[in-house]
A tleap script that builds the chain and sets N, CA, C and O, in Angstrom:
source leaprc.protein.ff14SB
mol = sequence {
  NMET ALA TYR THR VAL ALA ILE PRO LEU SER
  LEU ARG TYR ALA ARG PRO THR LEU ARG PHE
  ILE PHE ALA PRO GLN ALA VAL PRO THR ASP
  TYR MET VAL HIE GLY GLY GLY TRP LEU GLY
  LEU ARG PRO PRO HIE TYR PHE ALA THR SER
  THR ASP VAL VAL ALA VAL GLU ARG ASP LEU
  GLY GLN ILE GLU ARG ARG TYR ARG ASP ILE
  ALA MET PRO ALA GLY ILE LEU PHE GLY THR
  GLY ASP ARG VAL ILE GLY GLU ALA VAL HIE
  GLY GLU PRO MET LEU ASP LYS ILE SER GLY
  LEU ASP PHE GLU ARG VAL GLU GLY LEU GLY
  HIE MET PRO GLN PHE VAL GLU PRO GLU ARG
  ILE VAL ALA PHE ILE GLN ARG ILE ALA ALA
  ARG ALA PHE SER GLY VAL CASN
}
set mol.1.N position { 82.265 112.749 89.906 }
set mol.1.CA position { 83.309 111.897 90.451 }
set mol.1.C position { 83.892 112.475 91.730 }
set mol.1.O position { 84.051 111.772 92.728 }
set mol.2.N position { 84.212 113.779 91.688 }
set mol.2.CA position { 84.891 114.393 92.827 }
set mol.2.C position { 84.068 114.308 94.107 }
set mol.2.O position { 84.625 114.200 95.199 }
set mol.3.N position { 82.736 114.356 93.976 }
set mol.3.CA position { 81.877 114.377 95.155 }
set mol.3.C position { 81.234 113.036 95.471 }
set mol.3.O position { 80.412 112.949 96.384 }
set mol.4.N position { 81.591 111.991 94.737 }
set mol.4.CA position { 80.972 110.692 95.008 }
set mol.4.C position { 82.028 109.625 95.280 }
set mol.4.O position { 82.317 109.336 96.441 }
set mol.5.N position { 82.601 109.043 94.256 }
set mol.5.CA position { 83.485 107.884 94.446 }
set mol.5.C position { 84.951 108.224 94.645 }
set mol.5.O position { 85.693 107.412 95.198 }
set mol.6.N position { 85.391 109.397 94.211 }
set mol.6.CA position { 86.829 109.720 94.261 }
set mol.6.C position { 87.385 109.691 95.682 }
set mol.6.O position { 88.447 109.115 95.917 }
set mol.7.N position { 86.696 110.290 96.605 }
set mol.7.CA position { 87.228 110.371 97.961 }
set mol.7.C position { 87.204 109.016 98.668 }
set mol.7.O position { 88.209 108.649 99.278 }
set mol.8.N position { 86.105 108.253 98.617 }
set mol.8.CA position { 86.175 106.919 99.236 }
set mol.8.C position { 87.274 106.047 98.627 }
set mol.8.O position { 87.955 105.319 99.349 }
set mol.9.N position { 87.453 106.114 97.312 }
set mol.9.CA position { 88.530 105.339 96.687 }
set mol.9.C position { 89.896 105.858 97.111 }
set mol.9.O position { 90.819 105.075 97.337 }
set mol.10.N position { 90.025 107.172 97.218 }
set mol.10.CA position { 91.288 107.755 97.662 }
set mol.10.C position { 91.626 107.313 99.081 }
set mol.10.O position { 92.782 107.021 99.386 }
set mol.11.N position { 90.624 107.265 99.939 }
set mol.11.CA position { 90.845 106.791 101.305 }
set mol.11.C position { 91.288 105.333 101.309 }
set mol.11.O position { 92.154 104.930 102.086 }
set mol.12.N position { 90.681 104.561 100.434 }
set mol.12.CA position { 91.026 103.137 100.344 }
set mol.12.C position { 92.477 102.932 99.933 }
set mol.12.O position { 93.143 102.032 100.444 }
set mol.13.N position { 92.976 103.762 99.009 }
set mol.13.CA position { 94.318 103.580 98.468 }
set mol.13.C position { 95.343 104.586 98.994 }
set mol.13.O position { 96.465 104.643 98.490 }
set mol.14.N position { 94.973 105.372 99.993 }
set mol.14.CA position { 95.861 106.423 100.503 }
set mol.14.C position { 97.195 105.862 101.003 }
set mol.14.O position { 98.252 106.372 100.632 }
set mol.15.N position { 97.161 104.842 101.821 }
set mol.15.CA position { 98.413 104.322 102.401 }
set mol.15.C position { 99.384 103.801 101.341 }
set mol.15.O position { 100.547 104.205 101.340 }
set mol.16.N position { 98.949 102.922 100.440 }
set mol.16.CA position { 99.917 102.462 99.431 }
set mol.16.C position { 100.383 103.584 98.503 }
set mol.16.O position { 101.527 103.589 98.049 }
set mol.17.N position { 99.491 104.530 98.226 }
set mol.17.CA position { 99.875 105.665 97.379 }
set mol.17.C position { 100.931 106.508 98.067 }
set mol.17.O position { 101.926 106.882 97.447 }
set mol.18.N position { 100.728 106.809 99.333 }
set mol.18.CA position { 101.701 107.603 100.077 }
set mol.18.C position { 103.038 106.875 100.194 }
set mol.18.O position { 104.095 107.497 100.082 }
set mol.19.N position { 102.997 105.569 100.418 }
set mol.19.CA position { 104.251 104.804 100.485 }
set mol.19.C position { 105.013 104.913 99.173 }
set mol.19.O position { 106.236 105.058 99.173 }
set mol.20.N position { 104.296 104.845 98.052 }
set mol.20.CA position { 104.926 104.980 96.741 }
set mol.20.C position { 105.517 106.380 96.562 }
set mol.20.O position { 106.661 106.520 96.131 }
set mol.21.N position { 104.745 107.404 96.889 }
set mol.21.CA position { 105.184 108.787 96.686 }
set mol.21.C position { 106.399 109.123 97.546 }
set mol.21.O position { 107.312 109.803 97.077 }
set mol.22.N position { 106.429 108.665 98.780 }
set mol.22.CA position { 107.529 108.984 99.685 }
set mol.22.C position { 108.746 108.071 99.511 }
set mol.22.O position { 109.844 108.430 99.937 }
set mol.23.N position { 108.574 106.921 98.907 }
set mol.23.CA position { 109.669 105.961 98.780 }
set mol.23.C position { 110.881 106.601 98.118 }
set mol.23.O position { 110.721 107.460 97.251 }
set mol.24.N position { 112.046 106.219 98.493 }
set mol.24.CA position { 112.388 105.130 99.407 }
set mol.24.C position { 112.324 105.509 100.887 }
set mol.24.O position { 112.564 104.656 101.742 }
set mol.25.N position { 112.009 106.757 101.211 }
set mol.25.CA position { 111.866 107.147 102.605 }
set mol.25.C position { 110.484 106.745 103.112 }
set mol.25.O position { 109.579 106.449 102.331 }
set mol.26.N position { 110.343 106.742 104.427 }
set mol.26.CA position { 109.061 106.404 105.046 }
set mol.26.C position { 108.157 107.637 105.064 }
set mol.26.O position { 108.630 108.774 105.085 }
set mol.27.N position { 106.863 107.389 105.056 }
set mol.27.CA position { 105.885 108.470 105.199 }
set mol.27.C position { 105.972 108.973 106.641 }
set mol.27.O position { 105.874 108.176 107.573 }
set mol.28.N position { 106.155 110.281 106.839 }
set mol.28.CA position { 106.193 110.792 108.214 }
set mol.28.C position { 104.893 110.453 108.944 }
set mol.28.O position { 103.810 110.514 108.361 }
set mol.29.N position { 105.009 110.102 110.198 }
set mol.29.CA position { 103.822 109.678 110.956 }
set mol.29.C position { 102.797 110.790 111.086 }
set mol.29.O position { 101.604 110.512 111.206 }
set mol.30.N position { 103.236 112.043 111.066 }
set mol.30.CA position { 102.305 113.160 111.225 }
set mol.30.C position { 101.906 113.806 109.895 }
set mol.30.O position { 101.332 114.895 109.888 }
set mol.31.N position { 102.205 113.145 108.768 }
set mol.31.CA position { 101.987 113.757 107.461 }
set mol.31.C position { 100.524 114.132 107.198 }
set mol.31.O position { 100.263 115.221 106.687 }
set mol.32.N position { 99.586 113.279 107.525 }
set mol.32.CA position { 98.187 113.545 107.187 }
set mol.32.C position { 97.663 114.810 107.880 }
set mol.32.O position { 96.871 115.547 107.294 }
set mol.33.N position { 98.092 115.062 109.101 }
set mol.33.CA position { 97.624 116.254 109.821 }
set mol.33.C position { 98.601 117.413 109.630 }
set mol.33.O position { 98.230 118.449 109.080 }
set mol.34.N position { 99.827 117.249 110.071 }
set mol.34.CA position { 100.793 118.346 110.047 }
set mol.34.C position { 101.372 118.601 108.660 }
set mol.34.O position { 101.815 119.712 108.368 }
set mol.35.N position { 101.372 117.594 107.813 }
set mol.35.CA position { 101.878 117.761 106.450 }
set mol.35.C position { 100.810 118.130 105.446 }
set mol.35.O position { 101.118 118.385 104.282 }
set mol.36.N position { 99.565 118.165 105.873 }
set mol.36.CA position { 98.474 118.573 104.988 }
set mol.36.C position { 97.889 117.462 104.138 }
set mol.36.O position { 97.132 117.736 103.206 }
set mol.37.N position { 98.218 116.225 104.432 }
set mol.37.CA position { 97.727 115.105 103.641 }
set mol.37.C position { 96.221 115.023 103.505 }
set mol.37.O position { 95.704 114.692 102.438 }
set mol.38.N position { 95.511 115.327 104.592 }
set mol.38.CA position { 94.044 115.267 104.531 }
set mol.38.C position { 93.475 116.302 103.561 }
set mol.38.O position { 92.393 116.099 103.009 }
set mol.39.N position { 94.185 117.398 103.351 }
set mol.39.CA position { 93.684 118.441 102.439 }
set mol.39.C position { 93.565 117.916 101.002 }
set mol.39.O position { 92.715 118.367 100.235 }
set mol.40.N position { 94.416 116.976 100.659 }
set mol.40.CA position { 94.362 116.398 99.317 }
set mol.40.C position { 93.187 115.464 99.101 }
set mol.40.O position { 92.930 115.039 97.975 }
set mol.41.N position { 92.480 115.146 100.156 }
set mol.41.CA position { 91.344 114.232 100.051 }
set mol.41.C position { 90.007 114.966 100.118 }
set mol.41.O position { 89.016 114.424 100.606 }
set mol.42.N position { 89.990 116.182 99.632 }
set mol.42.CA position { 88.750 116.959 99.543 }
set mol.42.C position { 88.287 116.960 98.095 }
set mol.42.O position { 89.124 116.983 97.192 }
set mol.43.N position { 86.991 116.936 97.842 }
set mol.43.CA position { 86.499 116.935 96.458 }
set mol.43.C position { 87.060 118.064 95.587 }
set mol.43.O position { 87.438 117.802 94.445 }
set mol.44.N position { 87.131 119.310 96.077 }
set mol.44.CA position { 87.690 120.362 95.201 }
set mol.44.C position { 89.155 120.100 94.812 }
set mol.44.O position { 89.579 120.447 93.710 }
set mol.45.N position { 89.914 119.493 95.715 }
set mol.45.CA position { 91.308 119.165 95.387 }
set mol.45.C position { 91.361 118.101 94.296 }
set mol.45.O position { 92.145 118.208 93.353 }
set mol.46.N position { 90.533 117.085 94.427 }
set mol.46.CA position { 90.480 116.038 93.399 }
set mol.46.C position { 90.112 116.652 92.042 }
set mol.46.O position { 90.720 116.328 91.022 }
set mol.47.N position { 89.126 117.529 92.040 }
set mol.47.CA position { 88.696 118.170 90.796 }
set mol.47.C position { 89.824 119.002 90.189 }
set mol.47.O position { 90.079 118.928 88.987 }
set mol.48.N position { 90.499 119.794 91.028 }
set mol.48.CA position { 91.596 120.639 90.535 }
set mol.48.C position { 92.731 119.787 89.972 }
set mol.48.O position { 93.275 120.100 88.913 }
set mol.49.N position { 93.086 118.726 90.668 }
set mol.49.CA position { 94.161 117.850 90.198 }
set mol.49.C position { 93.774 117.178 88.892 }
set mol.49.O position { 94.595 117.082 87.980 }
set mol.50.N position { 92.546 116.716 88.789 }
set mol.50.CA position { 92.063 116.089 87.556 }
set mol.50.C position { 92.095 117.077 86.396 }
set mol.50.O position { 92.450 116.720 85.273 }
set mol.51.N position { 91.725 118.311 86.676 }
set mol.51.CA position { 91.754 119.359 85.654 }
set mol.51.C position { 93.183 119.586 85.175 }
set mol.51.O position { 93.417 119.737 83.976 }
set mol.52.N position { 94.137 119.610 86.098 }
set mol.52.CA position { 95.542 119.775 85.734 }
set mol.52.C position { 96.038 118.617 84.875 }
set mol.52.O position { 96.761 118.831 83.902 }
set mol.53.N position { 95.657 117.406 85.225 }
set mol.53.CA position { 96.102 116.227 84.466 }
set mol.53.C position { 95.586 116.296 83.029 }
set mol.53.O position { 96.313 115.966 82.092 }
set mol.54.N position { 94.355 116.718 82.856 }
set mol.54.CA position { 93.797 116.854 81.508 }
set mol.54.C position { 94.495 117.987 80.757 }
set mol.54.O position { 94.835 117.834 79.584 }
set mol.55.N position { 94.710 119.118 81.420 }
set mol.55.CA position { 95.306 120.283 80.769 }
set mol.55.C position { 96.765 120.072 80.403 }
set mol.55.O position { 97.244 120.646 79.425 }
set mol.56.N position { 97.474 119.266 81.165 }
set mol.56.CA position { 98.903 119.081 80.893 }
set mol.56.C position { 99.131 118.498 79.500 }
set mol.56.O position { 100.112 118.842 78.840 }
set mol.57.N position { 98.260 117.643 79.060 }
set mol.57.CA position { 98.395 117.080 77.712 }
set mol.57.C position { 98.322 118.173 76.648 }
set mol.57.O position { 99.026 118.118 75.640 }
set mol.58.N position { 97.477 119.148 76.878 }
set mol.58.CA position { 97.291 120.236 75.928 }
set mol.58.C position { 98.383 121.292 76.054 }
set mol.58.O position { 98.824 121.842 75.044 }
set mol.59.N position { 98.824 121.584 77.269 }
set mol.59.CA position { 99.674 122.742 77.522 }
set mol.59.C position { 101.166 122.463 77.675 }
set mol.59.O position { 101.976 123.374 77.502 }
set mol.60.N position { 101.543 121.247 77.989 }
set mol.60.CA position { 102.935 120.976 78.348 }
set mol.60.C position { 103.921 121.307 77.230 }
set mol.60.O position { 104.984 121.864 77.501 }
set mol.61.N position { 103.599 120.983 76.002 }
set mol.61.CA position { 104.501 121.284 74.899 }
set mol.61.C position { 104.803 122.763 74.796 }
set mol.61.O position { 105.952 123.160 74.602 }
set mol.62.N position { 103.780 123.571 74.926 }
set mol.62.CA position { 103.948 125.024 74.855 }
set mol.62.C position { 104.786 125.524 76.043 }
set mol.62.O position { 105.625 126.410 75.883 }
set mol.63.N position { 104.559 124.967 77.198 }
set mol.63.CA position { 105.326 125.356 78.378 }
set mol.63.C position { 106.796 124.972 78.191 }
set mol.63.O position { 107.690 125.777 78.454 }
set mol.64.N position { 107.038 123.752 77.740 }
set mol.64.CA position { 108.410 123.279 77.543 }
set mol.64.C position { 109.177 124.142 76.546 }
set mol.64.O position { 110.369 124.387 76.732 }
set mol.65.N position { 108.520 124.599 75.510 }
set mol.65.CA position { 109.187 125.446 74.513 }
set mol.65.C position { 109.649 126.769 75.112 }
set mol.65.O position { 110.530 127.421 74.551 }
set mol.66.N position { 109.078 127.173 76.229 }
set mol.66.CA position { 109.432 128.458 76.847 }
set mol.66.C position { 110.492 128.326 77.938 }
set mol.66.O position { 110.925 129.338 78.490 }
set mol.67.N position { 110.920 127.108 78.263 }
set mol.67.CA position { 111.939 126.935 79.298 }
set mol.67.C position { 113.178 127.775 78.999 }
set mol.67.O position { 113.757 128.369 79.909 }
set mol.68.N position { 113.585 127.830 77.744 }
set mol.68.CA position { 114.784 128.585 77.359 }
set mol.68.C position { 114.627 130.085 77.596 }
set mol.68.O position { 115.621 130.809 77.638 }
set mol.69.N position { 113.404 130.555 77.751 }
set mol.69.CA position { 113.155 131.981 78.001 }
set mol.69.C position { 113.366 132.369 79.467 }
set mol.69.O position { 113.370 133.555 79.800 }
set mol.70.N position { 113.539 131.388 80.333 }
set mol.70.CA position { 113.721 131.686 81.757 }
set mol.70.C position { 115.048 132.416 81.928 }
set mol.70.O position { 116.110 131.870 81.629 }
set mol.71.N position { 114.978 133.647 82.409 }
set mol.71.CA position { 116.165 134.491 82.495 }
set mol.71.C position { 116.526 134.855 83.934 }
set mol.71.O position { 117.373 135.719 84.161 }
set mol.72.N position { 115.909 134.220 84.878 }
set mol.72.CA position { 116.211 134.498 86.277 }
set mol.72.C position { 116.836 133.257 86.897 }
set mol.72.O position { 116.698 132.167 86.343 }
set mol.73.N position { 117.513 133.390 88.021 }
set mol.73.CA position { 118.085 132.216 88.666 }
set mol.73.C position { 117.010 131.170 88.957 }
set mol.73.O position { 115.930 131.478 89.462 }
set mol.74.N position { 117.338 129.947 88.627 }
set mol.74.CA position { 116.403 128.846 88.847 }
set mol.74.C position { 117.185 127.642 89.346 }
set mol.74.O position { 118.383 127.510 89.095 }
set mol.75.N position { 116.498 126.783 90.046 }
set mol.75.CA position { 117.150 125.590 90.561 }
set mol.75.C position { 116.207 124.407 90.617 }
set mol.75.O position { 114.992 124.556 90.747 }
set mol.76.N position { 116.797 123.230 90.516 }
set mol.76.CA position { 116.059 121.981 90.680 }
set mol.76.C position { 116.867 121.104 91.623 }
set mol.76.O position { 118.049 120.846 91.396 }
set mol.77.N position { 116.217 120.655 92.672 }
set mol.77.CA position { 116.814 119.678 93.571 }
set mol.77.C position { 116.136 118.355 93.252 }
set mol.77.O position { 114.912 118.243 93.320 }
set mol.78.N position { 116.934 117.357 92.904 }
set mol.78.CA position { 116.366 116.101 92.433 }
set mol.78.C position { 116.931 114.940 93.225 }
set mol.78.O position { 118.148 114.780 93.327 }
set mol.79.N position { 116.053 114.135 93.783 }
set mol.79.CA position { 116.468 112.939 94.493 }
set mol.79.C position { 116.611 111.767 93.537 }
set mol.79.O position { 115.715 111.496 92.738 }
set mol.80.N position { 117.732 111.079 93.621 }
set mol.80.CA position { 117.957 109.947 92.717 }
set mol.80.C position { 117.026 108.775 93.022 }
set mol.80.O position { 116.864 107.880 92.193 }
set mol.81.N position { 116.418 108.778 94.202 }
set mol.81.CA position { 115.487 107.714 94.566 }
set mol.81.C position { 114.038 108.031 94.243 }
set mol.81.O position { 113.143 107.282 94.635 }
set mol.82.N position { 113.789 109.131 93.532 }
set mol.82.CA position { 112.420 109.539 93.197 }
set mol.82.C position { 111.791 108.514 92.257 }
set mol.82.O position { 112.291 108.280 91.157 }
set mol.83.N position { 110.701 107.909 92.695 }
set mol.83.CA position { 109.995 106.907 91.887 }
set mol.83.C position { 108.789 107.503 91.158 }
set mol.83.O position { 108.146 106.822 90.360 }
set mol.84.N position { 108.486 108.768 91.432 }
set mol.84.CA position { 107.333 109.408 90.816 }
set mol.84.C position { 107.721 110.020 89.473 }
set mol.84.O position { 107.042 109.808 88.469 }
set mol.85.N position { 108.805 110.773 89.462 }
set mol.85.CA position { 109.313 111.334 88.202 }
set mol.85.C position { 110.785 110.966 88.068 }
set mol.85.O position { 111.536 111.023 89.042 }
set mol.86.N position { 111.188 110.595 86.880 }
set mol.86.CA position { 112.547 110.128 86.659 }
set mol.86.C position { 113.526 111.247 86.361 }
set mol.86.O position { 113.223 112.177 85.613 }
set mol.87.N position { 114.692 111.145 86.950 }
set mol.87.CA position { 115.741 112.143 86.760 }
set mol.87.C position { 116.170 112.248 85.298 }
set mol.87.O position { 116.422 113.348 84.805 }
set mol.88.N position { 116.255 111.126 84.608 }
set mol.88.CA position { 116.710 111.136 83.213 }
set mol.88.C position { 115.736 111.873 82.293 }
set mol.88.O position { 116.148 112.410 81.265 }
set mol.89.N position { 114.459 111.904 82.649 }
set mol.89.CA position { 113.447 112.567 81.815 }
set mol.89.C position { 113.118 113.959 82.330 }
set mol.89.O position { 113.000 114.898 81.542 }
set mol.90.N position { 112.968 114.104 83.641 }
set mol.90.CA position { 112.477 115.355 84.216 }
set mol.90.C position { 113.538 116.184 84.926 }
set mol.90.O position { 113.263 117.304 85.356 }
set mol.91.N position { 114.734 115.651 85.052 }
set mol.91.CA position { 115.779 116.374 85.759 }
set mol.91.C position { 116.907 116.818 84.867 }
set mol.91.O position { 116.996 117.994 84.512 }
set mol.92.N position { 117.766 115.897 84.500 }
set mol.92.CA position { 118.967 116.224 83.725 }
set mol.92.C position { 118.704 117.006 82.443 }
set mol.92.O position { 119.466 117.928 82.152 }
set mol.93.N position { 117.669 116.694 81.656 }
set mol.93.CA position { 117.448 117.468 80.427 }
set mol.93.C position { 117.240 118.963 80.672 }
set mol.93.O position { 117.447 119.773 79.769 }
set mol.94.N position { 116.837 119.325 81.867 }
set mol.94.CA position { 116.614 120.744 82.168 }
set mol.94.C position { 117.918 121.536 82.146 }
set mol.94.O position { 117.902 122.750 81.940 }
set mol.95.N position { 119.051 120.857 82.358 }
set mol.95.CA position { 120.346 121.544 82.322 }
set mol.95.C position { 120.605 122.173 80.959 }
set mol.95.O position { 121.247 123.219 80.869 }
set mol.96.N position { 120.115 121.550 79.911 }
set mol.96.CA position { 120.291 122.082 78.553 }
set mol.96.C position { 119.210 123.085 78.173 }
set mol.96.O position { 119.303 123.725 77.126 }
set mol.97.N position { 118.199 123.227 79.000 }
set mol.97.CA position { 117.062 124.084 78.649 }
set mol.97.C position { 117.030 125.408 79.399 }
set mol.97.O position { 116.477 126.389 78.900 }
set mol.98.N position { 117.615 125.446 80.583 }
set mol.98.CA position { 117.592 126.678 81.386 }
set mol.98.C position { 119.030 127.091 81.664 }
set mol.98.O position { 119.766 126.393 82.361 }
set mol.99.N position { 119.412 128.212 81.121 }
set mol.99.CA position { 120.771 128.712 81.281 }
set mol.99.C position { 121.078 128.994 82.750 }
set mol.99.O position { 120.301 129.653 83.441 }
set mol.100.N position { 122.220 128.486 83.219 }
set mol.100.CA position { 122.642 128.743 84.593 }
set mol.100.C position { 121.860 128.001 85.650 }
set mol.100.O position { 121.911 128.362 86.826 }
set mol.101.N position { 121.135 126.966 85.250 }
set mol.101.CA position { 120.314 126.211 86.203 }
set mol.101.C position { 121.179 125.628 87.320 }
set mol.101.O position { 122.214 125.013 87.059 }
set mol.102.N position { 120.750 125.824 88.552 }
set mol.102.CA position { 121.395 125.215 89.717 }
set mol.102.C position { 120.728 123.863 89.915 }
set mol.102.O position { 119.600 123.788 90.402 }
set mol.103.N position { 121.418 122.802 89.542 }
set mol.103.CA position { 120.862 121.453 89.607 }
set mol.103.C position { 121.578 120.699 90.714 }
set mol.103.O position { 122.779 120.443 90.635 }
set mol.104.N position { 120.827 120.349 91.740 }
set mol.104.CA position { 121.412 119.599 92.853 }
set mol.104.C position { 120.806 118.201 92.884 }
set mol.104.O position { 119.597 118.027 93.037 }
set mol.105.N position { 121.662 117.233 92.738 }
set mol.105.CA position { 121.259 115.820 92.775 }
set mol.105.C position { 121.562 115.293 94.175 }
set mol.105.O position { 122.676 115.451 94.674 }
set mol.106.N position { 120.563 114.663 94.808 }
set mol.106.CA position { 120.738 114.123 96.150 }
set mol.106.C position { 120.575 112.605 96.081 }
set mol.106.O position { 119.494 112.091 95.793 }
set mol.107.N position { 121.648 111.922 96.345 }
set mol.107.CA position { 121.673 110.460 96.253 }
set mol.107.C position { 120.673 109.827 97.224 }
set mol.107.O position { 120.703 110.101 98.424 }
set mol.108.N position { 119.785 108.975 96.691 }
set mol.108.CA position { 118.860 108.202 97.498 }
set mol.108.C position { 117.618 108.929 97.985 }
set mol.108.O position { 116.743 108.308 98.590 }
set mol.109.N position { 117.520 110.211 97.739 }
set mol.109.CA position { 116.361 110.969 98.199 }
set mol.109.C position { 115.181 110.741 97.272 }
set mol.109.O position { 115.352 110.638 96.058 }
set mol.110.N position { 113.984 110.663 97.838 }
set mol.110.CA position { 112.778 110.404 97.061 }
set mol.110.C position { 112.054 111.676 96.629 }
set mol.110.O position { 112.652 112.749 96.552 }
set mol.111.N position { 110.773 111.540 96.350 }
set mol.111.CA position { 109.954 112.581 95.741 }
set mol.111.C position { 109.505 113.677 96.718 }
set mol.111.O position { 109.071 114.743 96.281 }
set mol.112.N position { 109.601 113.437 98.007 }
set mol.112.CA position { 109.073 114.391 98.991 }
set mol.112.C position { 110.178 114.903 99.922 }
set mol.112.O position { 110.074 114.753 101.139 }
set mol.113.N position { 111.218 115.496 99.371 }
set mol.113.CA position { 112.354 115.897 100.214 }
set mol.113.C position { 112.013 116.956 101.251 }
set mol.113.O position { 112.672 117.031 102.288 }
set mol.114.N position { 111.005 117.773 100.999 }
set mol.114.CA position { 110.648 118.826 101.949 }
set mol.114.C position { 110.190 118.269 103.284 }
set mol.114.O position { 110.250 118.965 104.297 }
set mol.115.N position { 109.731 117.022 103.300 }
set mol.115.CA position { 109.303 116.386 104.549 }
set mol.115.C position { 110.416 115.542 105.160 }
set mol.115.O position { 110.424 115.294 106.366 }
set mol.116.N position { 111.349 115.106 104.331 }
set mol.116.CA position { 112.396 114.194 104.781 }
set mol.116.C position { 113.663 114.949 105.191 }
set mol.116.O position { 114.289 114.611 106.196 }
set mol.117.N position { 114.036 115.952 104.428 }
set mol.117.CA position { 115.236 116.742 104.709 }
set mol.117.C position { 114.919 118.240 104.588 }
set mol.117.O position { 115.459 118.920 103.715 }
set mol.118.N position { 114.046 118.751 105.462 }
set mol.118.CA position { 113.619 120.146 105.326 }
set mol.118.C position { 114.765 121.160 105.392 }
set mol.118.O position { 114.722 122.177 104.700 }
set mol.119.N position { 115.786 120.901 106.211 }
set mol.119.CA position { 116.898 121.845 106.310 }
set mol.119.C position { 117.628 121.963 104.979 }
set mol.119.O position { 118.019 123.060 104.580 }
set mol.120.N position { 117.810 120.856 104.300 }
set mol.120.CA position { 118.485 120.859 103.002 }
set mol.120.C position { 117.669 121.649 101.978 }
set mol.120.O position { 118.222 122.392 101.167 }
set mol.121.N position { 116.353 121.480 102.028 }
set mol.121.CA position { 115.475 122.177 101.085 }
set mol.121.C position { 115.486 123.679 101.361 }
set mol.121.O position { 115.535 124.480 100.428 }
set mol.122.N position { 115.441 124.059 102.620 }
set mol.122.CA position { 115.499 125.485 102.972 }
set mol.122.C position { 116.817 126.079 102.477 }
set mol.122.O position { 116.822 127.164 101.895 }
set mol.123.N position { 117.933 125.386 102.700 }
set mol.123.CA position { 119.236 125.889 102.252 }
set mol.123.C position { 119.271 126.031 100.731 }
set mol.123.O position { 119.837 126.991 100.209 }
set mol.124.N position { 118.675 125.085 100.028 }
set mol.124.CA position { 118.634 125.134 98.564 }
set mol.124.C position { 117.832 126.353 98.099 }
set mol.124.O position { 118.279 127.096 97.225 }
set mol.125.N position { 116.661 126.553 98.679 }
set mol.125.CA position { 115.819 127.702 98.320 }
set mol.125.C position { 116.534 129.013 98.642 }
set mol.125.O position { 116.487 129.959 97.855 }
set mol.126.N position { 117.187 129.067 99.782 }
set mol.126.CA position { 117.910 130.283 100.151 }
set mol.126.C position { 119.046 130.569 99.167 }
set mol.126.O position { 119.304 131.727 98.836 }
set mol.127.N position { 119.719 129.527 98.702 }
set mol.127.CA position { 120.799 129.707 97.729 }
set mol.127.C position { 120.275 130.292 96.424 }
set mol.127.O position { 120.880 131.205 95.862 }
set mol.128.N position { 119.149 129.766 95.940 }
set mol.128.CA position { 118.563 130.277 94.690 }
set mol.128.C position { 118.064 131.705 94.909 }
set mol.128.O position { 118.267 132.569 94.055 }
set mol.129.N position { 117.415 131.959 96.043 }
set mol.129.CA position { 116.905 133.296 96.340 }
set mol.129.C position { 118.047 134.307 96.446 }
set mol.129.O position { 117.911 135.441 95.988 }
set mol.130.N position { 119.157 133.910 97.036 }
set mol.130.CA position { 120.304 134.814 97.151 }
set mol.130.C position { 120.796 135.222 95.770 }
set mol.130.O position { 121.129 136.386 95.547 }
set mol.131.N position { 120.842 134.279 94.852 }
set mol.131.CA position { 121.230 134.609 93.477 }
set mol.131.C position { 120.205 135.542 92.839 }
set mol.131.O position { 120.570 136.504 92.164 }
set mol.132.N position { 118.941 135.261 93.052 }
set mol.132.CA position { 117.876 136.057 92.438 }
set mol.132.C position { 117.902 137.496 92.932 }
set mol.132.O position { 117.715 138.429 92.150 }
set mol.133.N position { 118.129 137.678 94.217 }
set mol.133.CA position { 118.084 139.015 94.789 }
set mol.133.C position { 119.416 139.752 94.724 }
set mol.133.O position { 119.482 140.940 95.041 }
set mol.134.N position { 120.477 139.059 94.316 }
set mol.134.CA position { 121.774 139.724 94.175 }
set mol.134.C position { 121.903 140.394 92.812 }
set mol.134.O position { 122.762 141.250 92.602 }
set mol.135.N position { 121.028 139.986 91.886 }
set mol.135.CA position { 121.085 140.531 90.529 }
set mol.135.C position { 122.077 139.792 89.659 }
set mol.135.O position { 122.294 140.176 88.510 }
set mol.136.N position { 122.692 138.724 90.189 }
set mol.136.CA position { 123.652 137.929 89.417 }
set mol.136.C position { 122.977 136.630 89.004 }
set mol.136.O position { 122.481 135.883 89.847 }
set mol.137.N position { 122.960 136.366 87.704 }
set mol.137.CA position { 122.390 135.099 87.228 }
set mol.137.C position { 123.479 134.086 87.243 }
set mol.137.O position { 123.253 132.931 86.884 }
savepdb mol mol.pdb
quit
């Protein structure tokens, strides 16, 4: 699949898929080149992603049970406009699973904030890193 039909089909559906993933924001005009979009349309990438999708069914429960073991500063920045993963399922429940979680909700932001609001994402990462390297959880 990865070396035959996956890539032509991916090319066929790339634009609507990207619009969905980036919504409600627009896909940056330079995303395919400067954002690395074309890298996702290589057969090895398709194979790796497919492998992850299959493995998640087997491994996710075990991973989720270990969330409470996270003892270092952690953070989640979640856009309320994310159409790929829902805040009610993948965001808010994490507050009860990871002690001291830094949870930042951004109104109207979608699934790809690193391309839409890079300064905000850098500041968020720096805040979590500062906690991690200060020794204070």
